[in-house]
N, C-alpha and C positions, 0 to 999 in steps of 0.2 A: 587520420580522416582526410578525406580528399577535399579539394576546392568547391566540386559541385555540392557536396554533402552540407558543407558549411553555408554556401550560397544559398542552398534550399532551406535550410535550418534559419537564416537570417529574414528570409523573404517571408517565411512562416511566422516568426515573432513579429514583423512590421504588420502583417495582414491581421494578426490577432489582436495586436494593440490598437489597430485603427478602429475596431468596434467596441462598443460599450459593453457592459456585463450585461447578458440577457435577463429578461425578466423571468423566463421559464427554465432556468437552469436547473439540472436534474443531478443527484448524486446516485449512483447505483451500487447497491451491495447485496449480499445474499440475505436470506431470512434471518432475522436476529433472534427469533424464539428457538429455531429447531435446527438451523443449519450454519451459522456463521462461526468461525473458530476464532481464537484468541488473538493470533497475529492479524488477522483480517479486520476483526472488531477494533482493535487498537488504530489500525490505519485509518478506518472509517471515522471513528471519534477524533482522532487526530486532525483529518481534512474536514470534518464539521466544524470543529473548535477554530481551525483557522478561517474559514470562510464566514463564520459568525463573529470572529475578532475583527476582520475586515467590514463588516457590516454588509455581506453580499446575501442578496435573497436567492434561496435554492429549495428545493424539495428532494425529500430522501425517498427513493423508490426500491423496493425489496424484489429481487427475481432470483429463482433457483439457479438460473444459467449465467449469473452476473460475470461470473470468470470467464465464460466462454464469450459473452458479449464485449468484454474489455478488449482494447487493441494490443495490450502487453500481455493478457491473461491474468493480470494483477488487478485485485479490488481493494479499495473502491475506485471508482472512476467518475468522472463527470461529463454530462453533454452540455455543453454552454453554447447555444446558437448552433453553427455548422459544424462545432468543433467537439471531439471526443478526446478526453485527456484522463491518462490513469497514472497513477502513483503520485504519492505526496510531493516529490521533488519538482514534478513535470506541472502538476497543479498549481504549486507555488509559482513556478516560472511563468505558466500561463496568465495566472492572476496578475504577477509582475509587470508583464509585457501591456497591460491594460493602465499601468501607471499606478495599481493599487498596491502598498506596501507596507507592513509592520515594521519595517526596519530604516525607513526613510529618516526617521529622528535620531538613531544611533551612530555613533563615531565608529572609525574603521576598527577600532580594538574591541568594541562592543559587538561588532559584526562578526568579527573573527571568533571572539568567544562563544558567540550564539551558535556560529557553525559547528565549533568544536563539541559544543554540548548535543547539537543534533545528531553529528556523526557517532558519538557516544551512544547516544539512545538507538540509533539505527544499527550500529555494528554489535553493541552487547546484547541491549535488551531484546532488539529484534530477533538475534540469533538464539537468544536464549528461549524466547518464546516459541520460535519453530523446533527447537530441540524437544521442549517439553510437550509440544503438541503432537509431534511426528516420531519421535525417537524414546521417549520415555514410556514403557511398555504399558503401564497403569492407565497413563491419560490416553495413551493411543487406542486402548481396547475399551476403556468405558466411557470416553468423551469423543475424541476424534473420529474413528470410524462410524459410530452411530449418528454423529452430527454432519460429518462430510457426505455419508452416503444416504441420508434420510430423505431427499428428494428425488432420487432414483429408485428405478424397480430393479428387484433381481434379476439377472446377475451384474447389472451394469453399475449398481452402487458397490459391489465389492471390485471390480474392474477399474472403475474411476478412483475408488479410494488408493487403492494399490500405484495406479499410475502418479497420482499427486504425491503419496509417499516417497517414490523412488525419485520424482523430481527434486523434492524438498532434501531428501539425503543426499543427492547428487551435491546440491547447492552446499550443504553443509560441510560435506567432505571437503569440497574445492575450498572453503574458508577455513578447514582445520577444526572444526566443532563437533563433526560426526564421531570423532575418537574419544571425546571427552565423557567422564563418568558424569553423573547427575550431580554428585558433590562438586567436582571441577567447574559446571556451568553455575551453581550457586555461588561458587568463590568468585567467578567472574562478575557477577551480577553485583555481588556485595563490595567489590573493590572499585 
């Protein structure tokens, strides 16, 4: 990482921290009833729980194109004042930059344990959710394809679902999860 990138990130954190939590903060996600998939729903609920636990006011808005609206292509994301922040870790950092933290009363050992548990959840359960959603044929054909493509007209529903599946499979291959059997995924989760 270059010095310019670090400086830019440092300045961004200082600017974010200078402003209080806005009254009109909004969390964006895809439609819950007909579109949202398991991994995205889990992420959205985790962010909502985090914001509630910190006592922060926000509203939830569902949009069919929330993924395209997100700066990283991931949902959920929040719009807080002039800032748009996506993904759980970035949202936690953004909230922390405002002096708001759930871990301020924890000692270093407890913080380390918490980070380890969060990493376990992200690396094992998150990948298992992606695997079940996009690689398990039964789930893919009965749940994922109909829900993901539900808000798009034909043939866009088929094309965008295929593109998303290709993107997720590429990620799971890089992480060594695409080659696992369903039983191996269950074993990873149980351990």
